[in-house]
Backbone atoms as SQL, in Angstrom:
CREATE TABLE atoms (id INTEGER PRIMARY KEY, chain TEXT, resi INTEGER, resn TEXT, atom TEXT, x REAL, y REAL, z REAL);
INSERT INTO atoms VALUES
  (1, 'A', 1, 'MET', 'N', -11.086, -26.218, -40.559),
  (2, 'A', 1, 'MET', 'CA', -10.120, -26.249, -39.491),
  (3, 'A', 1, 'MET', 'C', -9.722, -27.690, -39.160),
  (4, 'A', 2, 'LYS', 'N', -10.700, -28.601, -39.104),
  (5, 'A', 2, 'LYS', 'CA', -10.385, -29.998, -38.828),
  (6, 'A', 2, 'LYS', 'C', -9.514, -30.589, -39.925),
  (7, 'A', 3, 'LYS', 'N', -9.718, -30.121, -41.163),
  (8, 'A', 3, 'LYS', 'CA', -8.924, -30.600, -42.289),
  (9, 'A', 3, 'LYS', 'C', -7.449, -30.263, -42.076),
  (10, 'A', 4, 'TYR', 'N', -7.170, -29.044, -41.636),
  (11, 'A', 4, 'TYR', 'CA', -5.792, -28.624, -41.422),
  (12, 'A', 4, 'TYR', 'C', -5.185, -29.318, -40.214),
  (13, 'A', 5, 'LEU', 'N', -5.977, -29.510, -39.172),
  (14, 'A', 5, 'LEU', 'CA', -5.484, -30.212, -38.006),
  (15, 'A', 5, 'LEU', 'C', -5.157, -31.657, -38.370),
  (16, 'A', 6, 'ALA', 'N', -6.019, -32.284, -39.164),
  (17, 'A', 6, 'ALA', 'CA', -5.766, -33.654, -39.608),
  (18, 'A', 6, 'ALA', 'C', -4.481, -33.723, -40.432),
  (19, 'A', 7, 'LEU', 'N', -4.272, -32.732, -41.292),
  (20, 'A', 7, 'LEU', 'CA', -3.055, -32.692, -42.096),
  (21, 'A', 7, 'LEU', 'C', -1.829, -32.553, -41.196),
  (22, 'A', 8, 'LEU', 'N', -1.911, -31.683, -40.215),
  (23, 'A', 8, 'LEU', 'CA', -0.794, -31.496, -39.299),
  (24, 'A', 8, 'LEU', 'C', -0.515, -32.776, -38.523),
  (25, 'A', 9, 'LEU', 'N', -1.554, -33.431, -38.065),
  (26, 'A', 9, 'LEU', 'CA', -1.369, -34.673, -37.327),
  (27, 'A', 9, 'LEU', 'C', -0.756, -35.752, -38.220),
  (28, 'A', 10, 'LEU', 'N', -1.142, -35.780, -39.471),
  (29, 'A', 10, 'LEU', 'CA', -0.549, -36.721, -40.415),
  (30, 'A', 10, 'LEU', 'C', 0.937, -36.426, -40.587),
  (31, 'A', 11, 'VAL', 'N', 1.262, -35.159, -40.745),
  (32, 'A', 11, 'VAL', 'CA', 2.664, -34.752, -40.886),
  (33, 'A', 11, 'VAL', 'C', 3.450, -35.184, -39.654),
  (34, 'A', 12, 'LEU', 'N', 2.895, -34.947, -38.474),
  (35, 'A', 12, 'LEU', 'CA', 3.587, -35.318, -37.246),
  (36, 'A', 12, 'LEU', 'C', 3.746, -36.829, -37.117),
  (37, 'A', 13, 'ALA', 'N', 2.757, -37.580, -37.569),
  (38, 'A', 13, 'ALA', 'CA', 2.826, -39.038, -37.475),
  (39, 'A', 13, 'ALA', 'C', 3.898, -39.610, -38.398),
  (40, 'A', 14, 'ILE', 'N', 4.195, -38.946, -39.489),
  (41, 'A', 14, 'ILE', 'CA', 5.190, -39.416, -40.450),
  (42, 'A', 14, 'ILE', 'C', 6.599, -39.339, -39.868),
  (43, 'A', 15, 'PHE', 'N', 6.824, -38.380, -38.987),
  (44, 'A', 15, 'PHE', 'CA', 8.170, -38.145, -38.469),
  (45, 'A', 15, 'PHE', 'C', 8.535, -39.072, -37.341),
  (46, 'A', 16, 'SER', 'N', 9.689, -39.652, -37.431),
  (47, 'A', 16, 'SER', 'CA', 10.348, -40.235, -36.275),
  (48, 'A', 16, 'SER', 'C', 11.825, -40.326, -36.620),
  (49, 'A', 17, 'LEU', 'N', 12.526, -39.277, -36.361),
  (50, 'A', 17, 'LEU', 'CA', 13.942, -39.151, -36.714),
  (51, 'A', 17, 'LEU', 'C', 14.842, -38.999, -35.481),
  (52, 'A', 18, 'THR', 'N', 16.144, -38.552, -35.677),
  (53, 'A', 18, 'THR', 'CA', 17.082, -38.387, -34.573),
  (54, 'A', 18, 'THR', 'C', 17.824, -37.081, -34.421),
  (55, 'A', 19, 'SER', 'N', 18.906, -35.095, -32.262),
  (56, 'A', 19, 'SER', 'CA', 19.703, -33.946, -31.990),
  (57, 'A', 19, 'SER', 'C', 19.519, -33.581, -30.574),
  (58, 'A', 20, 'CYS', 'N', 19.664, -32.474, -30.195),
  (59, 'A', 20, 'CYS', 'CA', 19.595, -32.068, -28.798),
  (60, 'A', 20, 'CYS', 'C', 18.220, -31.485, -28.488),
  (61, 'A', 21, 'ASN', 'N', 17.958, -31.250, -27.239),
  (62, 'A', 21, 'ASN', 'CA', 16.659, -30.741, -26.819),
  (63, 'A', 21, 'ASN', 'C', 16.637, -29.216, -26.926),
  (64, 'A', 22, 'LYS', 'N', 16.772, -28.711, -28.135),
  (65, 'A', 22, 'LYS', 'CA', 16.877, -27.281, -28.378),
  (66, 'A', 22, 'LYS', 'C', 15.514, -26.607, -28.446),
  (67, 'A', 23, 'TYR', 'N', 14.584, -27.219, -29.108),
  (68, 'A', 23, 'TYR', 'CA', 13.293, -26.585, -29.350),
  (69, 'A', 23, 'TYR', 'C', 12.363, -26.834, -28.175),
  (70, 'A', 24, 'LYS', 'N', 11.813, -25.738, -27.661),
  (71, 'A', 24, 'LYS', 'CA', 10.945, -25.807, -26.492),
  (72, 'A', 24, 'LYS', 'C', 9.744, -24.910, -26.692),
  (73, 'A', 25, 'GLY', 'N', 8.651, -25.291, -26.080),
  (74, 'A', 25, 'GLY', 'CA', 7.439, -24.477, -26.116),
  (75, 'A', 25, 'GLY', 'C', 7.503, -23.396, -25.064),
  (76, 'A', 26, 'PRO', 'N', 6.500, -22.649, -24.932),
  (77, 'A', 26, 'PRO', 'CA', 5.252, -22.798, -25.668),
  (78, 'A', 26, 'PRO', 'C', 5.328, -22.138, -27.043),
  (79, 'A', 27, 'LEU', 'N', 4.361, -22.455, -27.868),
  (80, 'A', 27, 'LEU', 'CA', 4.251, -21.774, -29.154),
  (81, 'A', 27, 'LEU', 'C', 3.809, -20.349, -28.903),
  (82, 'A', 28, 'ASP', 'N', 4.340, -19.449, -29.666),
  (83, 'A', 28, 'ASP', 'CA', 3.967, -18.046, -29.559),
  (84, 'A', 28, 'ASP', 'C', 3.011, -17.722, -30.705),
  (85, 'A', 29, 'GLY', 'N', 1.720, -17.828, -30.461),
  (86, 'A', 29, 'GLY', 'CA', 0.745, -17.501, -31.490),
  (87, 'A', 29, 'GLY', 'C', 0.201, -18.679, -32.256),
  (88, 'A', 30, 'GLY', 'N', 0.473, -19.892, -31.838),
  (89, 'A', 30, 'GLY', 'CA', -0.072, -21.062, -32.508),
  (90, 'A', 30, 'GLY', 'C', 0.655, -21.391, -33.802),
  (91, 'A', 31, 'ILE', 'N', 0.017, -22.205, -34.611),
  (92, 'A', 31, 'ILE', 'CA', 0.567, -22.596, -35.906),
  (93, 'A', 31, 'ILE', 'C', -0.260, -21.923, -36.987),
  (94, 'A', 32, 'LYS', 'N', 0.424, -21.270, -37.903),
  (95, 'A', 32, 'LYS', 'CA', -0.263, -20.563, -38.985),
  (96, 'A', 32, 'LYS', 'C', -0.215, -21.392, -40.255),
  (97, 'A', 33, 'ARG', 'N', -1.355, -21.486, -40.922),
  (98, 'A', 33, 'ARG', 'CA', -1.454, -22.151, -42.229),
  (99, 'A', 33, 'ARG', 'C', -1.488, -21.052, -43.269),
  (100, 'A', 34, 'ILE', 'N', -0.522, -21.045, -44.191),
  (101, 'A', 34, 'ILE', 'CA', -0.440, -20.033, -45.233),
  (102, 'A', 34, 'ILE', 'C', -1.034, -20.628, -46.505),
  (103, 'A', 35, 'GLY', 'N', -2.112, -20.043, -46.996),
  (104, 'A', 35, 'GLY', 'CA', -2.760, -20.528, -48.211),
  (105, 'A', 35, 'GLY', 'C', -2.004, -20.098, -49.455),
  (106, 'A', 36, 'GLU', 'N', -2.284, -20.759, -50.575),
  (107, 'A', 36, 'GLU', 'CA', -1.635, -20.413, -51.839),
  (108, 'A', 36, 'GLU', 'C', -1.921, -18.982, -52.252),
  (109, 'A', 37, 'ASP', 'N', -3.064, -18.462, -51.818),
  (110, 'A', 37, 'ASP', 'CA', -3.425, -17.082, -52.145),
  (111, 'A', 37, 'ASP', 'C', -2.872, -16.080, -51.143),
  (112, 'A', 38, 'GLY', 'N', -2.071, -16.568, -50.175),
  (113, 'A', 38, 'GLY', 'CA', -1.489, -15.687, -49.174),
  (114, 'A', 38, 'GLY', 'C', -2.338, -15.535, -47.922),
  (115, 'A', 39, 'SER', 'N', -3.518, -16.141, -47.913),
  (116, 'A', 39, 'SER', 'CA', -4.361, -16.054, -46.723),
  (117, 'A', 39, 'SER', 'C', -3.718, -16.828, -45.572),
  (118, 'A', 40, 'VAL', 'N', -3.977, -16.371, -44.360),
  (119, 'A', 40, 'VAL', 'CA', -3.390, -16.990, -43.176),
  (120, 'A', 40, 'VAL', 'C', -4.507, -17.479, -42.265),
  (121, 'A', 41, 'GLY', 'N', -4.417, -18.730, -41.855),
  (122, 'A', 41, 'GLY', 'CA', -5.367, -19.298, -40.906),
  (123, 'A', 41, 'GLY', 'C', -4.609, -19.814, -39.701),
  (124, 'A', 42, 'LEU', 'N', -5.192, -19.689, -38.540),
  (125, 'A', 42, 'LEU', 'CA', -4.563, -20.138, -37.308),
  (126, 'A', 42, 'LEU', 'C', -5.078, -21.530, -36.947),
  (127, 'A', 43, 'ILE', 'N', -4.160, -22.448, -36.655),
  (128, 'A', 43, 'ILE', 'CA', -4.517, -23.804, -36.257),
  (129, 'A', 43, 'ILE', 'C', -4.265, -23.917, -34.763),
  (130, 'A', 44, 'ASP', 'N', -5.296, -24.240, -34.022),
  (131, 'A', 44, 'ASP', 'CA', -5.172, -24.406, -32.576),
  (132, 'A', 44, 'ASP', 'C', -4.819, -25.864, -32.294),
  (133, 'A', 45, 'VAL', 'N', -3.694, -26.089, -31.631),
  (134, 'A', 45, 'VAL', 'CA', -3.212, -27.434, -31.364),
  (135, 'A', 45, 'VAL', 'C', -3.083, -27.610, -29.855),
  (136, 'A', 46, 'ASP', 'N', -3.547, -28.752, -29.339),
  (137, 'A', 46, 'ASP', 'CA', -3.466, -28.968, -27.896),
  (138, 'A', 46, 'ASP', 'C', -2.028, -29.255, -27.465),
  (139, 'A', 47, 'SER', 'N', -1.788, -29.152, -26.159),
  (140, 'A', 47, 'SER', 'CA', -0.426, -29.252, -25.625),
  (141, 'A', 47, 'SER', 'C', 0.209, -30.619, -25.881),
  (142, 'A', 48, 'GLU', 'N', -0.583, -31.672, -25.920),
  (143, 'A', 48, 'GLU', 'CA', -0.030, -32.997, -26.191),
  (144, 'A', 48, 'GLU', 'C', 0.600, -33.061, -27.584),
  (145, 'A', 49, 'HIS', 'N', -0.080, -32.494, -28.578),
  (146, 'A', 49, 'HIS', 'CA', 0.448, -32.501, -29.938),
  (147, 'A', 49, 'HIS', 'C', 1.618, -31.531, -30.089),
  (148, 'A', 50, 'VAL', 'N', 1.583, -30.433, -29.354),
  (149, 'A', 50, 'VAL', 'CA', 2.715, -29.495, -29.374),
  (150, 'A', 50, 'VAL', 'C', 3.956, -30.190, -28.808),
  (151, 'A', 51, 'ASP', 'N', 3.798, -30.895, -27.699),
  (152, 'A', 51, 'ASP', 'CA', 4.930, -31.623, -27.112),
  (153, 'A', 51, 'ASP', 'C', 5.482, -32.655, -28.094),
  (154, 'A', 52, 'LYS', 'N', 4.600, -33.376, -28.770),
  (155, 'A', 52, 'LYS', 'CA', 5.041, -34.372, -29.751),
  (156, 'A', 52, 'LYS', 'C', 5.799, -33.697, -30.897),
  (157, 'A', 53, 'MET', 'N', 5.314, -32.553, -31.342),
  (158, 'A', 53, 'MET', 'CA', 5.982, -31.832, -32.421),
  (159, 'A', 53, 'MET', 'C', 7.388, -31.412, -31.986),
  (160, 'A', 54, 'PHE', 'N', 7.536, -30.900, -30.754),
  (161, 'A', 54, 'PHE', 'CA', 8.859, -30.516, -30.273),
  (162, 'A', 54, 'PHE', 'C', 9.777, -31.729, -30.137),
  (163, 'A', 55, 'ASP', 'N', 9.236, -32.870, -29.760),
  (164, 'A', 55, 'ASP', 'CA', 10.046, -34.092, -29.721),
  (165, 'A', 55, 'ASP', 'C', 10.586, -34.419, -31.111),
  (166, 'A', 56, 'ILE', 'N', 9.744, -34.294, -32.115),
  (167, 'A', 56, 'ILE', 'CA', 10.151, -34.563, -33.498),
  (168, 'A', 56, 'ILE', 'C', 11.238, -33.586, -33.928),
  (169, 'A', 57, 'LEU', 'N', 11.039, -32.314, -33.640),
  (170, 'A', 57, 'LEU', 'CA', 12.034, -31.306, -34.010),
  (171, 'A', 57, 'LEU', 'C', 13.359, -31.551, -33.302),
  (172, 'A', 58, 'ASN', 'N', 13.312, -31.958, -32.046),
  (173, 'A', 58, 'ASN', 'CA', 14.533, -32.191, -31.274),
  (174, 'A', 58, 'ASN', 'C', 15.227, -33.489, -31.638),
  (175, 'A', 59, 'ASP', 'N', 14.494, -34.450, -32.155),
  (176, 'A', 59, 'ASP', 'CA', 15.084, -35.746, -32.496),
  (177, 'A', 59, 'ASP', 'C', 15.598, -35.810, -33.933),
  (178, 'A', 60, 'GLY', 'N', 15.292, -34.798, -34.738),
  (179, 'A', 60, 'GLY', 'CA', 15.669, -34.819, -36.144),
  (180, 'A', 60, 'GLY', 'C', 17.114, -34.415, -36.386),
  (181, 'A', 61, 'LYS', 'N', 17.620, -34.774, -37.567),
  (182, 'A', 61, 'LYS', 'CA', 18.976, -34.392, -37.967),
  (183, 'A', 61, 'LYS', 'C', 18.886, -33.125, -38.818),
  (184, 'A', 62, 'TRP', 'N', 19.241, -32.007, -38.238),
  (185, 'A', 62, 'TRP', 'CA', 19.164, -30.711, -38.902),
  (186, 'A', 62, 'TRP', 'C', 20.426, -30.460, -39.714),
  (187, 'A', 63, 'GLU', 'N', 20.266, -29.799, -40.857),
  (188, 'A', 63, 'GLU', 'CA', 21.382, -29.430, -41.725),
  (189, 'A', 63, 'GLU', 'C', 21.298, -27.943, -42.015),
  (190, 'A', 64, 'GLU', 'N', 22.424, -27.350, -42.361),
  (191, 'A', 64, 'GLU', 'CA', 22.423, -25.938, -42.743),
  (192, 'A', 64, 'GLU', 'C', 21.754, -25.774, -44.097),
  (193, 'A', 65, 'PHE', 'N', 21.137, -24.616, -44.308),
  (194, 'A', 65, 'PHE', 'CA', 20.533, -24.321, -45.597),
  (195, 'A', 65, 'PHE', 'C', 20.688, -22.835, -45.897),
  (196, 'A', 66, 'ASP', 'N', 20.654, -22.551, -47.163),
  (197, 'A', 66, 'ASP', 'CA', 20.530, -21.166, -47.619),
  (198, 'A', 66, 'ASP', 'C', 19.795, -21.222, -48.947),
  (199, 'A', 67, 'GLY', 'N', 19.197, -20.140, -49.291),
  (200, 'A', 67, 'GLY', 'CA', 18.467, -20.123, -50.548),
  (201, 'A', 67, 'GLY', 'C', 16.970, -20.025, -50.335),
  (202, 'A', 68, 'ASP', 'N', 16.271, -20.103, -51.445),
  (203, 'A', 68, 'ASP', 'CA', 14.817, -19.964, -51.428),
  (204, 'A', 68, 'ASP', 'C', 14.131, -21.280, -51.088),
  (205, 'A', 69, 'TYR', 'N', 12.953, -21.168, -50.536),
  (206, 'A', 69, 'TYR', 'CA', 12.149, -22.337, -50.226),
  (207, 'A', 69, 'TYR', 'C', 10.689, -21.909, -50.141),
  (208, 'A', 70, 'GLU', 'N', 9.812, -22.867, -50.349),
  (209, 'A', 70, 'GLU', 'CA', 8.382, -22.632, -50.209),
  (210, 'A', 70, 'GLU', 'C', 7.935, -23.210, -48.870),
  (211, 'A', 71, 'TYR', 'N', 6.904, -22.631, -48.286),
  (212, 'A', 71, 'TYR', 'CA', 6.364, -23.177, -47.048),
  (213, 'A', 71, 'TYR', 'C', 4.878, -22.867, -46.961),
  (214, 'A', 72, 'ASP', 'N', 4.171, -23.697, -46.203),
  (215, 'A', 72, 'ASP', 'CA', 2.744, -23.460, -46.029),
  (216, 'A', 72, 'ASP', 'C', 2.304, -23.504, -44.565),
  (217, 'A', 73, 'TYR', 'N', 3.248, -23.697, -43.650),
  (218, 'A', 73, 'TYR', 'CA', 2.975, -23.610, -42.217),
  (219, 'A', 73, 'TYR', 'C', 4.084, -22.808, -41.559),
  (220, 'A', 74, 'GLU', 'N', 3.735, -22.097, -40.498),
  (221, 'A', 74, 'GLU', 'CA', 4.734, -21.320, -39.766),
  (222, 'A', 74, 'GLU', 'C', 4.376, -21.331, -38.289),
  (223, 'A', 75, 'LEU', 'N', 5.397, -21.474, -37.450),
  (224, 'A', 75, 'LEU', 'CA', 5.191, -21.382, -36.007),
  (225, 'A', 75, 'LEU', 'C', 6.345, -20.625, -35.385),
  (226, 'A', 76, 'HIS', 'N', 6.073, -20.056, -34.238),
  (227, 'A', 76, 'HIS', 'CA', 7.079, -19.278, -33.518),
  (228, 'A', 76, 'HIS', 'C', 7.195, -19.806, -32.098),
  (229, 'A', 77, 'THR', 'N', 8.438, -19.969, -31.657),
  (230, 'A', 77, 'THR', 'CA', 8.709, -20.260, -30.259),
  (231, 'A', 77, 'THR', 'C', 9.292, -18.977, -29.667),
  (232, 'A', 78, 'LYS', 'N', 9.748, -19.062, -28.461),
  (233, 'A', 78, 'LYS', 'CA', 10.343, -17.879, -27.832),
  (234, 'A', 78, 'LYS', 'C', 11.563, -17.398, -28.610),
  (235, 'A', 79, 'ASN', 'N', 12.319, -18.355, -29.179),
  (236, 'A', 79, 'ASN', 'CA', 13.598, -18.012, -29.810),
  (237, 'A', 79, 'ASN', 'C', 13.699, -18.289, -31.303),
  (238, 'A', 80, 'GLU', 'N', 12.762, -19.046, -31.874),
  (239, 'A', 80, 'GLU', 'CA', 12.883, -19.425, -33.278),
  (240, 'A', 80, 'GLU', 'C', 11.600, -19.195, -34.061),
  (241, 'A', 81, 'THR', 'N', 11.814, -19.006, -35.364),
  (242, 'A', 81, 'THR', 'CA', 10.722, -19.062, -36.331),
  (243, 'A', 81, 'THR', 'C', 10.961, -20.309, -37.160),
  (244, 'A', 82, 'ILE', 'N', 9.967, -21.197, -37.181),
  (245, 'A', 82, 'ILE', 'CA', 10.091, -22.455, -37.904),
  (246, 'A', 82, 'ILE', 'C', 8.984, -22.511, -38.943),
  (247, 'A', 83, 'ARG', 'N', 9.361, -22.851, -40.161),
  (248, 'A', 83, 'ARG', 'CA', 8.405, -22.978, -41.266),
  (249, 'A', 83, 'ARG', 'C', 8.440, -24.413, -41.768),
  (250, 'A', 84, 'TYR', 'N', 7.307, -24.850, -42.318),
  (251, 'A', 84, 'TYR', 'CA', 7.214, -26.217, -42.824),
  (252, 'A', 84, 'TYR', 'C', 6.625, -26.216, -44.219),
  (253, 'A', 85, 'SER', 'N', 7.229, -26.988, -45.097),
  (254, 'A', 85, 'SER', 'CA', 6.727, -27.180, -46.451),
  (255, 'A', 85, 'SER', 'C', 6.151, -28.580, -46.556),
  (256, 'A', 86, 'SER', 'N', 4.829, -28.677, -46.745),
  (257, 'A', 86, 'SER', 'CA', 4.231, -30.000, -46.895),
  (258, 'A', 86, 'SER', 'C', 4.593, -30.602, -48.246),
  (259, 'A', 87, 'LYS', 'N', 4.955, -29.765, -49.198),
  (260, 'A', 87, 'LYS', 'CA', 5.342, -30.244, -50.525),
  (261, 'A', 87, 'LYS', 'C', 6.683, -30.989, -50.470),
  (262, 'A', 88, 'SER', 'N', 7.670, -30.400, -49.808),
  (263, 'A', 88, 'SER', 'CA', 8.997, -31.027, -49.729),
  (264, 'A', 88, 'SER', 'C', 9.214, -31.790, -48.417),
  (265, 'A', 89, 'LYS', 'N', 8.222, -31.748, -47.511),
  (266, 'A', 89, 'LYS', 'CA', 8.305, -32.401, -46.203),
  (267, 'A', 89, 'LYS', 'C', 9.545, -31.948, -45.447),
  (268, 'A', 90, 'THR', 'N', 9.727, -30.628, -45.406),
  (269, 'A', 90, 'THR', 'CA', 10.911, -30.054, -44.786),
  (270, 'A', 90, 'THR', 'C', 10.535, -28.949, -43.812),
  (271, 'A', 91, 'PHE', 'N', 11.144, -29.003, -42.617),
  (272, 'A', 91, 'PHE', 'CA', 11.057, -27.914, -41.654),
  (273, 'A', 91, 'PHE', 'C', 12.230, -26.982, -41.895),
  (274, 'A', 92, 'TYR', 'N', 12.005, -25.685, -41.765),
  (275, 'A', 92, 'TYR', 'CA', 13.058, -24.682, -41.901),
  (276, 'A', 92, 'TYR', 'C', 13.114, -23.858, -40.621),
  (277, 'A', 93, 'ASP', 'N', 14.241, -23.925, -39.933),
  (278, 'A', 93, 'ASP', 'CA', 14.477, -23.054, -38.783),
  (279, 'A', 93, 'ASP', 'C', 15.087, -21.782, -39.341),
  (280, 'A', 94, 'VAL', 'N', 14.245, -20.804, -39.587),
  (281, 'A', 94, 'VAL', 'CA', 14.661, -19.573, -40.248),
  (282, 'A', 94, 'VAL', 'C', 15.658, -18.803, -39.390),
  (283, 'A', 95, 'THR', 'N', 15.467, -18.817, -38.101),
  (284, 'A', 95, 'THR', 'CA', 16.314, -18.071, -37.177),
  (285, 'A', 95, 'THR', 'C', 17.758, -18.560, -37.204),
  (286, 'A', 96, 'ASN', 'N', 17.946, -19.869, -37.302),
  (287, 'A', 96, 'ASN', 'CA', 19.281, -20.458, -37.216),
  (288, 'A', 96, 'ASN', 'C', 19.825, -20.981, -38.541),
  (289, 'A', 97, 'GLY', 'N', 19.050, -20.829, -39.631),
  (290, 'A', 97, 'GLY', 'CA', 19.521, -21.269, -40.951),
  (291, 'A', 97, 'GLY', 'C', 19.664, -22.767, -41.072),
  (292, 'A', 98, 'LEU', 'N', 18.708, -23.521, -40.488),
  (293, 'A', 98, 'LEU', 'CA', 18.772, -24.976, -40.508),
  (294, 'A', 98, 'LEU', 'C', 17.528, -25.559, -41.172),
  (295, 'A', 99, 'LYS', 'N', 17.668, -26.780, -41.705),
  (296, 'A', 99, 'LYS', 'CA', 16.519, -27.468, -42.278),
  (297, 'A', 99, 'LYS', 'C', 16.509, -28.909, -41.826),
  (298, 'A', 100, 'LEU', 'N', 15.300, -29.459, -41.735),
  (299, 'A', 100, 'LEU', 'CA', 15.103, -30.845, -41.337),
  (300, 'A', 100, 'LEU', 'C', 14.123, -31.449, -42.347),
  (301, 'A', 101, 'THR', 'N', 14.636, -32.358, -43.173),
  (302, 'A', 101, 'THR', 'CA', 13.792, -33.017, -44.171),
  (303, 'A', 101, 'THR', 'C', 13.390, -34.372, -43.624),
  (304, 'A', 102, 'VAL', 'N', 12.114, -34.686, -43.756),
  (305, 'A', 102, 'VAL', 'CA', 11.598, -35.958, -43.272),
  (306, 'A', 102, 'VAL', 'C', 11.069, -36.769, -44.439),
  (307, 'A', 103, 'SER', 'N', 11.055, -38.081, -44.275),
  (308, 'A', 103, 'SER', 'CA', 10.577, -38.925, -45.368),
  (309, 'A', 103, 'SER', 'C', 9.337, -39.669, -44.975);
């Protein structure tokens, strides 16, 4: 569990981009880690890190997307389902058809 939390914190530390204050908490069900074998693990994240994650999502430049993508993290807010691919360093707002790639 600490390994996944450390990975998430690393991912969050990498981001510092630039949009509107659309994404808001609380998370509905935490953050899910999807394993390569399809197993699902729940990552418990404190409110400080959740707030930082929403700041990153709100400050990023989102683009439209369609097509297939891989992901290994998933979270739900009241209005959106957001997935993250650590391989491509991309967030996918599945509900609104948007993607945010970070470097």
